[in-house]
C-alpha positions as CSV (number, residue, x, y, z in Angstrom):
1,M,3.7,141.5,104.9
2,P,3.6,145.2,106.3
3,H,1.3,147.8,104.8
4,F,2.9,150.9,103.3
5,P,1.1,154.2,102.5
6,W,2.3,154.3,99.0
7,Q,0.4,151.0,98.3
8,N,-2.8,152.9,98.0
9,I,-1.4,155.2,95.2
10,A,-2.8,154.3,91.9
11,L,0.2,154.3,89.6
12,N,-0.5,154.4,85.9
13,P,1.7,152.3,83.4
14,L,3.6,155.3,82.2
15,A,4.6,156.2,85.9
16,A,5.5,152.5,86.4
17,F,7.8,152.6,83.5
18,G,9.4,155.9,84.8
19,I,10.1,154.1,88.0
20,L,11.6,151.1,86.3
21,L,14.1,153.4,84.3
22,T,14.8,155.9,87.1
23,L,15.4,153.4,90.0
24,G,17.0,151.0,87.6
25,V,19.6,153.5,86.6
26,V,20.3,154.5,90.3
27,G,20.5,150.8,91.4
28,G,22.8,149.9,88.6
29,Q,25.2,152.8,89.3
30,I,25.2,151.8,93.1
31,A,26.0,148.2,92.2
32,N,28.8,149.2,89.7
33,R,30.5,151.9,91.8
34,I,30.2,150.7,95.3
35,A,29.9,146.9,95.0
36,R,31.9,146.6,91.7
37,L,29.0,144.5,90.4
38,P,27.7,144.6,86.8
39,A,25.1,147.3,86.5
40,M,22.5,144.4,85.4
41,T,22.8,143.0,88.9
42,G,21.8,146.4,90.3
43,Y,18.8,146.5,88.0
44,V,17.6,143.1,89.1
45,L,18.1,143.9,92.8
46,I,16.3,147.1,92.5
47,G,13.4,145.4,90.9
48,L,13.4,142.7,93.7
49,I,13.2,145.5,96.2
50,I,10.3,147.5,94.7
51,G,8.4,144.5,93.3
52,P,5.4,142.5,94.7
53,A,7.5,140.4,97.0
54,S,9.2,143.2,98.9
55,L,8.0,147.0,99.2
56,H,5.3,146.3,96.7
57,I,5.8,149.8,94.9
58,L,5.0,148.0,91.7
59,N,2.2,145.4,91.8
60,E,1.4,142.6,89.4
61,D,-1.0,144.8,87.3
62,L,1.4,147.4,86.7
63,L,4.2,144.9,85.7
64,R,1.8,143.3,83.3
65,A,1.0,146.7,81.9
66,A,4.8,147.2,81.3
67,D,5.0,143.9,79.4
68,L,4.9,145.9,76.1
69,F,8.3,147.4,77.0
70,I,9.6,144.2,78.4
71,N,8.8,142.3,75.3
72,L,10.1,144.9,73.1
73,A,13.5,144.7,75.0
74,L,13.7,140.9,74.7
75,G,12.6,141.2,71.1
76,L,15.5,143.7,70.2
77,A,18.0,141.4,72.1
78,L,16.8,138.3,70.2
79,F,16.8,140.0,66.9
80,E,20.5,141.2,67.4
81,S,21.5,137.9,68.7
82,G,20.2,136.4,65.5
83,R,22.1,139.1,63.4
84,R,25.2,137.9,65.1
85,V,25.1,134.4,63.4
86,D,27.1,134.6,59.9
87,L,26.1,131.3,58.2
88,R,28.9,131.8,55.8
89,W,31.4,132.2,58.7
90,L,29.9,129.1,60.3
91,R,30.7,127.1,57.0
92,A,34.3,127.7,57.7
93,E,33.9,127.2,61.5
94,R,31.8,124.0,61.4
95,T,33.2,122.7,64.5
96,L,31.6,125.7,66.6
97,L,28.3,124.7,65.1
98,L,28.7,120.9,66.0
99,S,30.3,121.8,69.4
100,T,27.2,124.1,70.2
101,L,24.8,121.4,69.1
102,S,26.6,118.7,71.2
103,Y,26.8,121.0,74.2
104,C,23.0,121.7,74.2
105,L,22.2,118.1,73.8
106,L,24.3,117.2,76.7
107,V,22.8,119.9,78.9
108,F,19.4,118.9,78.0
109,A,20.1,115.0,78.7
110,A,21.8,115.9,82.2
111,L,19.0,118.3,83.3
112,Y,16.4,115.9,82.2
113,A,18.0,113.2,84.3
114,L,18.3,115.5,87.4
115,L,14.7,116.7,87.2
116,S,13.4,113.2,86.6
117,Y,15.4,112.0,89.6
118,A,14.0,114.9,91.7
119,G,10.5,113.5,91.0
120,L,9.1,115.7,88.2
121,D,7.2,114.1,85.5
122,W,8.5,113.9,82.0
123,Q,6.5,116.9,80.6
124,T,7.9,119.2,83.3
125,S,11.3,117.8,83.0
126,T,11.6,118.0,79.3
127,T,10.3,121.6,79.1
128,M,12.8,122.8,82.0
129,A,15.6,120.9,80.5
130,A,14.8,122.7,77.2
131,I,14.8,126.1,78.9
132,G,18.3,125.1,80.5
133,M,19.9,124.8,77.1
134,A,19.8,128.4,76.3
135,T,22.0,131.2,77.5
136,S,20.4,134.6,77.9
137,P,20.9,136.9,74.7
138,I,20.0,139.9,76.5
139,V,22.5,139.5,79.3
140,I,25.2,138.6,76.9
141,L,24.5,141.6,74.6
142,E,24.4,144.1,77.6
143,M,27.4,142.7,79.1
144,M,29.3,143.0,75.9
145,R,28.1,146.5,75.3
146,E,28.9,147.6,79.0
147,G,32.3,146.1,79.1
148,R,33.1,146.8,75.4
149,A,34.0,143.2,75.0
150,E,35.7,142.1,71.8
151,G,38.0,139.1,71.0
152,Q,38.0,135.5,70.1
153,V,35.9,134.3,73.1
154,S,33.4,137.1,72.6
155,D,32.8,136.2,69.1
156,R,32.2,132.6,69.9
157,L,30.1,133.6,72.9
158,A,27.7,135.6,70.8
159,T,27.4,133.0,68.1
160,A,27.0,130.1,70.8
161,T,24.5,132.2,72.6
162,A,22.1,132.7,69.6
163,L,22.5,129.0,68.4
164,S,21.7,127.6,72.0
165,S,18.7,130.0,72.1
166,L,17.6,128.6,68.8
167,L,18.0,124.9,69.8
168,S,16.4,125.7,73.1
169,L,13.3,127.1,71.4
170,L,13.0,124.2,69.1
171,A,13.4,121.6,72.0
172,F,11.0,123.5,73.9
173,A,8.3,123.7,71.1
174,I,8.6,119.8,70.6
175,A,8.3,119.2,74.3
176,L,5.4,121.6,74.8
177,G,3.6,120.4,71.8
178,S,4.1,116.6,72.6
179,A,2.8,117.3,76.1
180,H,0.0,119.1,74.7
181,L,-1.0,116.3,72.2
182,L,-0.4,113.4,74.7
183,N,-2.6,115.1,77.3
184,Q,-5.5,115.0,74.7
185,H,-6.5,118.7,75.1
186,L,-9.4,120.1,73.3
187,S,-9.1,121.0,69.5
188,A,-9.1,124.7,70.5
189,D,-5.6,124.1,71.7
190,S,-4.5,122.1,68.7
191,L,-2.4,125.2,67.5
192,L,0.1,124.3,70.3
193,T,1.7,121.4,68.1
194,P,5.3,121.3,67.4
195,A,4.9,121.8,63.8
196,W,2.8,125.1,64.3
197,L,5.2,126.4,66.9
198,I,8.3,125.8,64.9
199,L,7.1,126.4,61.3
200,G,4.7,129.3,62.1
201,S,7.3,131.2,64.1
202,S,10.0,130.5,61.5
203,L,7.8,131.7,58.7
204,L,6.8,134.9,60.5
205,G,10.5,135.7,61.1
206,L,11.5,134.9,57.4
207,L,8.7,137.1,56.2
208,A,9.6,139.9,58.4
209,G,13.3,139.5,57.3
210,L,12.3,139.7,53.6
211,L,10.1,142.8,54.2
212,A,12.8,144.4,56.2
213,I,15.4,143.9,53.4
214,A,13.1,145.2,50.7
215,L,12.1,148.3,52.8
216,N,15.6,149.2,53.7
217,H,16.6,148.9,50.2
218,W,13.7,151.2,49.3
219,L,14.5,153.7,52.0
220,G,18.1,154.0,50.8
221,H,20.5,155.9,53.2
222,Q,17.6,157.4,55.5
223,R,19.2,156.0,58.6
224,Q,16.8,157.4,61.1
225,H,13.9,156.0,59.2
226,R,15.5,152.7,58.9
227,T,16.0,152.5,62.6
228,V,12.2,153.4,63.2
229,L,11.3,150.7,60.6
230,L,13.2,148.1,62.6
231,F,11.6,149.1,65.9
232,G,8.2,148.8,64.1
233,L,8.9,145.5,62.5
234,I,10.0,143.9,65.7
235,S,7.0,145.3,67.6
236,L,4.7,143.9,64.9
237,L,6.4,140.7,64.8
238,V,6.0,140.2,68.6
239,G,2.4,141.2,68.4
240,L,1.8,138.7,65.4
241,A,3.4,135.9,67.2
242,V,1.3,136.2,70.3
243,M,-1.9,136.6,68.3
244,L,-1.2,133.5,66.3
245,N,0.0,131.4,69.3
246,T,3.5,130.9,67.9
247,L,6.9,131.5,69.8
248,P,7.8,135.3,69.5
249,S,11.4,134.3,70.7
250,L,11.9,132.0,67.7
251,A,10.3,134.4,65.2
252,L,12.6,137.2,66.4
253,L,15.8,135.1,66.1
254,V,14.8,133.7,62.7
255,F,14.0,137.5,61.8
256,G,17.6,138.4,62.9
257,L,19.2,135.3,61.0
258,A,17.3,136.3,57.8
259,T,18.4,139.8,57.8
260,R,22.0,138.9,58.2
261,N,22.2,135.9,55.9
262,L,19.7,136.4,53.0
263,R,20.6,138.2,49.8
264,G,20.5,142.0,50.3
265,G,20.6,141.7,54.1
266,E,23.7,144.0,54.4
267,S,21.1,146.8,53.7
268,V,19.9,146.2,57.2
269,S,22.0,147.9,59.9
270,E,21.2,148.3,63.5
271,P,23.8,150.4,65.4
272,D,21.3,153.1,66.0
273,L,18.8,150.5,67.0
274,L,21.0,149.2,69.8
275,T,22.1,152.7,71.0
276,G,18.3,153.6,71.3
277,S,17.3,150.3,73.0
278,H,19.4,150.5,76.2
279,F,16.5,152.1,78.3
280,F,14.4,149.1,77.2
281,F,17.0,146.7,78.5
282,V,17.1,148.5,81.9
283,A,13.4,148.3,82.2
284,F,13.6,144.6,81.3
285,F,16.1,143.8,84.1
286,V,14.2,145.8,86.8
287,A,10.9,144.2,85.7
288,A,12.7,140.8,85.7
289,G,13.8,141.4,89.3
290,A,10.4,142.5,90.2
291,W,8.8,139.3,89.2
292,L,11.1,137.3,91.2
293,Q,9.8,135.4,94.2
294,P,12.3,134.9,96.9
295,Q,9.9,132.5,98.8
296,A,10.3,130.0,96.1
297,L,13.9,129.4,97.0
298,A,12.9,128.3,100.6
299,H,11.2,125.2,99.1
300,H,13.1,124.5,95.9
301,W,16.7,125.7,96.8
302,P,18.4,122.3,96.8
303,L,17.1,121.4,93.2
304,A,17.7,125.1,91.9
305,I,21.3,124.9,93.1
306,A,21.9,121.5,91.6
307,Y,20.3,122.7,88.3
308,L,22.6,125.6,87.9
309,L,25.8,123.8,89.3
310,L,25.2,120.9,86.7
311,R,24.5,123.3,83.8
312,T,27.7,125.3,84.7
313,A,29.9,122.3,85.3
314,I,29.0,120.8,82.0
315,A,29.7,124.1,80.1
316,M,33.0,124.7,81.6
317,L,34.2,121.1,81.1
318,F,32.8,120.5,77.6
319,W,34.3,123.7,76.3
320,F,37.5,123.2,78.1
321,A,37.8,119.8,76.3
322,L,36.7,121.1,73.0
323,A,38.8,124.4,73.1
324,P,41.8,123.3,70.7
325,A,39.0,122.2,68.0
326,N,37.5,125.7,68.3
327,C,40.8,127.6,67.9
328,L,40.9,128.5,71.6
329,T,43.3,127.6,74.4
330,R,42.0,125.3,77.0
331,R,42.0,128.2,79.5
332,R,39.9,130.4,77.2
333,G,37.6,127.4,76.5
334,L,37.0,127.0,80.3
335,W,36.2,130.7,80.6
336,L,33.9,130.6,77.6
337,G,31.9,127.8,79.4
338,L,31.5,130.0,82.4
339,A,30.4,133.0,80.3
340,L,27.7,131.0,79.0
341,N,26.1,130.8,82.6
342,P,23.3,133.4,82.4
343,L,19.8,131.7,82.0
344,S,17.6,132.9,79.2
345,G,15.6,136.0,80.3
346,G,12.4,134.8,78.7
347,S,12.1,131.5,80.5
348,A,9.3,132.5,82.8
349,M,7.3,133.6,79.7
350,L,8.1,130.3,77.9
351,L,7.0,128.3,81.0
352,S,3.8,130.2,81.3
353,M,2.8,129.1,77.8
354,G,3.1,125.4,79.1
355,S,1.0,125.9,82.2
356,L,-1.9,124.0,80.5
357,A,0.2,121.3,79.0
358,L,2.0,120.6,82.2
359,G,-1.3,120.1,84.2
360,A,-1.1,119.5,87.9
361,Q,2.7,120.0,88.0
362,A,2.6,123.5,86.5
363,S,2.6,125.3,89.8
364,S,5.5,123.2,91.1
365,A,7.4,123.7,87.8
366,A,6.8,127.4,88.0
367,A,8.0,127.7,91.6
368,C,11.1,125.6,90.9
369,L,12.0,127.7,87.8
370,M,11.4,130.8,89.8
371,A,14.1,129.7,92.3
372,V,16.5,128.9,89.5
373,L,15.9,132.4,87.9
374,L,16.5,134.0,91.3
375,L,19.9,132.7,91.7
376,S,20.8,132.9,87.9
377,E,19.5,136.6,87.6
378,L,21.9,137.7,90.5
379,A,24.9,135.6,89.8
380,G,24.8,135.0,86.0
381,P,26.0,138.6,84.9
382,W,28.9,138.6,87.5
383,L,30.1,135.2,86.4
384,C,29.8,136.2,82.7
385,R,31.8,139.5,83.3
386,F,34.3,137.6,85.5
387,A,34.8,135.0,82.7
388,L,35.3,137.6,80.0
389,Q,37.8,139.6,82.2
390,Q,39.9,136.4,82.6
391,T,40.1,136.1,78.8
392,G,41.1,139.8,78.4
393,D,38.1,140.5,76.1
394,I,36.9,142.8,78.9
395,C,39.5,145.0,80.7
396,K,39.7,144.3,84.4
397,E,38.2,147.3,86.6
398,K,41.1,149.0,88.6
């Protein structure tokens, strides 16, 4: 790899965050204006260019220092995704709930079979299959914001994204905890059990939701203070979940669900929160691109392509078949399946938690997932936008 003069410059985390934002916005606009690609694709490409795998403007230490902003962006997206799930509406739309559950189980079974056939052991296959069940909340929310998407498909897409993320995290917790117990790790690791990962995360999210409702009611109509409060609670929840060895993603989803569905939850509003969080989202996508490792694709491209094609084919065919039951035309059902394509943005973080449980195959699993993420991060946002354009939920660009 060539050596560049700027590699000797000692950037600090604040400068690194500034680079993520500045170059991210430039890259996003270039992708959008010149190549007619989603701005998210430009963010990821810029990250790939300036990251350790390319120009090395940002190294691994700086990217780890920026984890605070990255985790906050993911936390904001997961909270908002949980807020999109109205359990009262789902009681009337039980078919959507059952459809999403069936879809996730089908994806899990198909991906597990593929990964096992490729020679991966059951621990690696189950964890990667669980990750593949979820659609990325942060990509879907940013796409809907960028394209001002609204309509039948968008409503179902937002709900299915949150539910698939929830089911994916539950499956991941069970797979990770089971692998941990069966590998007979030391008692110091006993917290990584399915019960603790699921119940501990859910309890944290529920308590945060109850606290948010109580404090929002106490603050009354002080909108700015309520926005700051939500930022603070999301940051606190992420920190506590990490400290207690639970799943931050699951805790944040439950937090969003609680504030939407518990009594008094209508006092919690988030429009200002989402408006002010866009720069965190930009930093997230640029950092995600910077962490990508193109060399992983050289060794794992056949499995990565098969993984993504199988997942996409199942989604499109499944939602095409069940479209009438979900009050959609078959054409719209087909595009809904394609819109669910983007892989969850926190997948790499999840798999890093399982490195101990996966044992000898941890490095192979990480490399394979990196190849999958490289393709998904670049193609997923474009496929999602294309699908929503075909349904009319996003106006086609002229």
